[in-house]
C-alpha positions as CSV (number, residue, x, y, z in Angstrom):
1,X,0.0,0.0,0.0
2,X,1.8,3.1,-1.3
3,X,1.0,6.8,-0.6
4,X,2.5,7.8,-4.0
5,X,2.7,6.6,-7.5
6,X,6.1,4.9,-8.3
7,X,7.4,4.0,-11.7
8,X,10.5,2.1,-12.9
9,X,12.2,4.1,-15.6
10,X,14.7,2.8,-18.2
11,X,17.3,5.0,-19.9
12,X,19.4,2.6,-22.0
13,X,20.8,0.1,-19.6
14,X,20.3,2.4,-16.6
15,X,17.3,2.1,-14.3
16,X,15.8,4.8,-12.2
17,X,12.7,5.2,-10.0
18,X,10.2,8.0,-10.6
19,X,8.0,9.0,-7.7
20,X,5.0,11.2,-8.3
21,X,3.7,12.4,-4.9
22,X,0.1,12.2,-4.1
23,X,-1.8,15.5,-4.6
24,X,-1.9,17.5,-1.3
25,X,0.4,15.0,0.5
26,X,3.7,17.0,0.4
27,X,4.6,20.6,-0.2
28,X,7.6,21.6,-2.3
29,X,9.7,22.6,0.8
30,X,8.9,19.3,2.5
31,X,10.1,17.3,-0.5
32,X,13.2,19.5,-0.8
33,X,14.0,18.7,2.8
34,X,13.7,15.0,2.2
35,X,16.1,15.3,-0.7
36,X,18.5,17.3,1.4
37,X,18.5,14.5,3.9
38,X,19.2,11.7,1.5
39,X,21.9,13.8,-0.2
40,X,23.5,14.4,3.2
41,X,23.5,10.7,4.0
42,X,25.0,9.9,0.6
43,X,27.7,12.5,1.1
44,X,28.8,10.6,4.2
45,X,29.1,7.3,2.3
46,X,25.9,5.7,3.3
47,X,24.1,3.7,0.7
48,X,20.8,5.4,-0.1
49,X,18.7,6.1,-3.2
50,X,19.5,9.7,-4.2
51,X,17.6,12.2,-6.4
52,X,18.7,12.8,-10.0
53,X,18.7,16.3,-11.4
54,X,17.4,17.3,-14.8
55,X,19.6,19.1,-17.4
56,X,18.9,22.4,-15.6
57,X,19.9,21.1,-12.2
58,X,16.4,20.8,-10.8
59,X,15.4,17.8,-8.8
60,X,11.6,18.5,-8.3
61,X,9.1,18.8,-11.1
62,X,5.7,20.3,-10.7
63,X,2.9,18.7,-12.6
64,X,-0.7,20.1,-12.9
65,X,-3.2,17.3,-13.2
66,X,-7.0,17.0,-12.9
67,X,-6.6,16.0,-9.2
68,X,-4.5,19.0,-8.5
69,X,-0.8,19.9,-8.3
70,X,1.6,17.0,-7.9
71,X,5.4,16.8,-7.6
72,X,7.7,14.3,-9.3
73,X,11.3,13.3,-8.4
74,X,13.6,10.9,-10.2
75,X,15.7,8.7,-7.9
76,X,18.6,6.4,-8.5
77,X,17.6,2.7,-8.5
78,X,18.5,0.6,-5.4
79,X,19.9,-2.6,-6.9
80,X,19.2,-6.0,-5.3
81,X,16.3,-7.5,-3.5
82,X,14.5,-6.8,-0.3
83,X,15.4,-9.0,2.6
84,X,12.7,-11.5,3.7
85,X,13.5,-11.3,7.5
86,X,12.9,-15.0,8.0
87,X,16.3,-15.5,9.7
88,X,18.5,-13.7,12.1
89,X,21.1,-12.7,9.5
90,X,18.6,-10.5,7.8
91,X,17.6,-8.9,11.1
92,X,21.2,-8.3,12.1
93,X,22.1,-6.7,8.7
94,X,19.1,-4.4,8.8
95,X,19.9,-3.4,12.4
96,X,23.5,-2.4,11.5
97,X,22.4,-0.4,8.5
98,X,19.7,1.5,10.5
99,X,22.2,2.3,13.2
100,X,24.6,3.7,10.7
101,X,21.9,6.0,9.3
102,X,21.0,7.2,12.9
103,X,24.6,7.8,13.8
104,X,25.0,10.2,10.9
105,X,21.5,11.6,10.9
106,X,22.0,13.1,14.3
107,X,24.4,15.5,12.6
108,X,22.0,16.5,9.8
109,X,21.4,20.3,9.8
110,X,17.6,20.0,9.5
111,X,15.2,22.9,8.9
112,X,11.6,23.4,10.0
113,X,10.1,22.5,6.6
114,X,8.7,19.2,7.8
115,X,6.4,18.4,10.7
116,X,8.4,16.5,13.4
117,X,7.4,12.9,14.1
118,X,6.2,13.8,17.5
119,X,2.9,13.6,19.5
120,X,0.9,15.7,17.1
121,X,1.8,13.8,13.9
122,X,1.8,10.4,15.5
123,X,-1.2,10.5,17.9
124,X,-3.3,13.7,17.8
125,X,-3.8,14.1,14.1
126,X,-4.4,10.4,13.4
127,X,-6.9,10.1,16.3
128,X,-8.9,13.1,14.9
129,X,-8.8,11.6,11.5
130,X,-10.2,8.2,12.2
131,X,-12.5,9.3,15.0
132,X,-14.3,11.5,12.5
133,X,-14.3,9.0,9.6
134,X,-17.5,7.2,8.7
135,X,-15.6,4.0,7.7
136,X,-14.7,3.4,11.3
137,X,-18.3,3.8,12.6
138,X,-18.6,0.1,13.4
139,X,-15.9,0.4,16.0
140,X,-16.4,1.5,19.6
141,X,-14.9,4.9,19.3
142,X,-14.8,5.4,23.1
143,X,-12.4,2.5,23.4
144,X,-10.3,3.8,20.5
145,X,-10.1,7.2,22.2
146,X,-9.2,5.6,25.5
147,X,-6.3,3.8,23.9
148,X,-5.2,6.9,22.1
149,X,-5.3,8.9,25.3
150,X,-3.3,6.2,27.2
151,X,-0.7,6.2,24.5
152,X,-0.4,10.0,24.7
153,X,-0.1,10.0,28.5
154,X,2.6,7.3,28.5
155,X,4.5,9.1,25.8
156,X,4.4,12.4,27.7
157,X,6.0,10.8,30.8
158,X,9.1,9.9,28.9
159,X,9.4,12.4,26.0
160,X,12.1,14.5,27.6
161,X,14.3,11.4,28.2
162,X,14.2,10.0,24.6
163,X,17.0,10.4,22.1
164,X,16.1,12.3,19.0
165,X,17.5,12.0,15.5
166,X,16.4,12.7,12.0
167,X,14.3,9.6,11.2
168,X,13.7,7.6,8.1
169,X,10.1,7.3,9.4
170,X,9.2,4.1,7.5
171,X,11.7,1.4,8.4
172,X,9.4,-1.6,8.1
173,X,12.1,-3.4,6.2
174,X,10.7,-3.2,2.7
175,X,12.4,0.1,1.9
176,X,15.8,-1.4,1.5
177,X,17.5,-3.7,-1.0
178,X,20.5,-6.0,-0.5
179,X,23.1,-6.2,-3.3
180,X,26.5,-7.8,-2.8
181,X,26.4,-7.4,1.0
182,X,25.4,-3.7,0.8
183,X,21.9,-2.6,2.0
184,X,20.6,0.4,0.2
185,X,17.8,2.4,1.8
186,X,15.2,4.3,-0.2
187,X,11.8,6.0,0.2
188,X,12.5,8.6,2.8
189,X,9.1,10.2,2.2
190,X,8.0,9.9,5.8
191,X,11.3,11.3,7.2
192,X,11.5,14.0,9.8
193,X,12.9,14.9,13.2
194,X,11.8,12.3,15.7
195,X,12.7,9.7,18.3
196,X,15.2,6.9,17.7
197,X,12.8,4.5,19.4
198,X,10.0,5.3,17.1
199,X,12.1,4.8,14.0
200,X,13.2,1.3,15.0
201,X,9.7,0.5,16.4
202,X,8.4,0.5,12.9
203,X,10.4,-2.6,12.2
204,X,9.0,-4.4,15.2
205,X,5.5,-3.3,14.1
206,X,6.1,-5.0,10.8
207,X,7.4,-8.2,12.5
208,X,4.4,-8.2,14.9
209,X,1.9,-8.0,12.0
210,X,3.5,-10.2,9.4
211,X,5.8,-12.8,11.1
212,X,5.1,-15.7,13.5
213,X,5.9,-14.9,17.1
214,X,9.0,-17.2,17.2
215,X,10.4,-15.8,13.9
216,X,9.6,-12.2,14.8
217,X,11.2,-12.4,18.2
218,X,14.4,-14.0,16.8
219,X,14.7,-11.5,14.0
220,X,14.0,-8.6,16.3
221,X,16.7,-9.6,18.8
222,X,19.1,-10.0,15.9
223,X,18.1,-6.5,14.7
224,X,18.9,-5.1,18.2
225,X,22.2,-6.9,18.2
226,X,23.1,-5.5,14.8
227,X,22.0,-2.0,15.9
228,X,24.0,-2.2,19.1
229,X,27.2,-3.3,17.2
230,X,27.3,0.2,15.7
231,X,25.8,2.5,18.4
232,X,24.4,2.4,21.9
233,X,20.6,2.1,22.3
234,X,19.8,3.5,25.8
235,X,17.6,1.5,28.0
236,X,14.9,4.2,28.1
237,X,14.8,4.1,24.2
238,X,14.7,0.3,24.1
239,X,11.9,0.2,26.7
240,X,9.9,2.7,24.7
241,X,9.9,0.6,21.5
242,X,6.7,-1.3,22.5
243,X,4.9,2.0,23.2
244,X,5.9,3.3,19.7
245,X,4.9,0.0,18.1
246,X,1.3,0.6,19.2
247,X,1.6,4.3,18.2
248,X,2.7,3.3,14.8
249,X,-0.5,1.2,14.4
250,X,-2.6,4.1,15.5
251,X,-0.9,6.3,12.8
252,X,-1.5,3.5,10.3
253,X,-5.2,3.6,10.8
254,X,-5.4,7.1,9.7
255,X,-2.9,6.6,6.8
256,X,-5.4,4.1,5.3
257,X,-7.9,6.9,5.0
258,X,-5.5,8.9,2.9
259,X,-5.2,6.2,0.3
260,X,-8.8,5.2,0.1
261,X,-9.3,7.1,-3.1
262,X,-6.6,5.0,-4.8
263,X,-7.2,1.5,-3.3
264,X,-11.0,1.8,-2.8
265,X,-13.4,1.1,0.0
266,X,-12.3,-2.5,0.1
267,X,-9.7,-1.4,2.6
268,X,-12.6,-0.7,5.0
269,X,-14.6,-3.9,4.9
270,X,-15.8,-4.4,8.4
271,X,-13.7,-7.5,8.8
272,X,-10.5,-5.7,7.7
273,X,-11.3,-2.6,9.9
274,X,-11.9,-4.8,13.0
275,X,-8.7,-6.7,12.3
276,X,-6.6,-3.5,12.2
277,X,-8.2,-2.2,15.4
278,X,-7.7,-5.5,17.1
279,X,-4.0,-5.3,16.2
280,X,-3.9,-1.9,17.8
281,X,-5.5,-3.2,21.0
282,X,-3.1,-6.2,21.0
283,X,0.0,-4.0,20.6
284,X,-1.3,-1.6,23.3
285,X,-1.7,-4.6,25.7
286,X,1.9,-5.6,25.1
287,X,3.3,-2.3,26.4
């Protein structure tokens, strides 16, 4: 499920990826900041997909379409295949690469072009979005609000203690390709200033949703081992990962509303809605 339209582009033997951002999803300055971040990481020898300029040196194209103004960016192609995360080797490799990004991202001279991945973006706005959405009318909204408020209160108690960095924002594991022992990260569309524990919690969120408990736990521990081989993860940040795992699911409920026009109302069949909300309650219970 993608927020934007993505195309594989061939130029002779070279391959590129063209992303056309959803109308109303990102502003020009927000996209420019994303490109600044990946260019910064690349300049420090980290393997990431980078923007490709046109002949005039411009990276962002503005397109006027029937649905409104959209932006397009051409990126270098990340060779290789995504890891399957069915064994500890994959988890360890991914953890190491994420730690290398965080170690350098702390030094990124970010600007205020993007909304931080803090309480408002992760809890307040998503809660307002799905509470007012008719597609969630079959769910007990009082219980949803109760969970949202509990997550917010728990977060506020530790906010001042958590380590911040400039985050990828969508490290579920699918936005990286392995090629000849090098893991190349791409799709920094959800990047922004945020907490280290949230950024790595997105991977645990993926494991909790799509892997068996035994496999997920083994791969997660390997991820932490790989991460810790590069940089220290403080106890307060490690302990907060379960909290952010539930917060990520809360955020995901509202993101589904944004893509309904593309993927259709099938996303909101009662069975699927109840499944996603049940996942939220389960993750909340594990905190």
